[in-house]
C-alpha positions, 0 to 999 in steps of 0.5 A: 749564564752568570759570570764572575766579575770580582773575586777576592782570595786568601792565598799563601805563596812562596817568596819566589816568584815575587808579588809582581811576577805572581800577579803578572802570571795570574793576569796573563791567564785571560784577557781583560782582567785586573789583578791586585795582590796585597802582601798581608804577612811574611814569614821565613818561607811564605807570604800570606796574600790577598789577591783581588781579580776584577774582570767581565768574565773571570775564569776562576779555574784558570786563576787557581791553576796559575796560583797552584802552578807557582806553588801557591795555595788558595786558603779561601774565597773571601769575596765574590761578585757574580752577575747574569 
């Protein structure tokens, strides 16, 4: 079965939790993944971010559940690497 190795997401998040805590919670959803969060823009109530997740078998649903659980919203999947 093919597995996701990398995914880049365009995510809108609230200011709280901050970027460090937001990325940490995503990384705790599964073992052996790396999370890179880049803040692209900030407005009064939200931050536009680019979140890159790298791993051997990323469980996408766990990542998106963590994002929405912290008040974030996935706007798009901008890049994905899948291999079998």
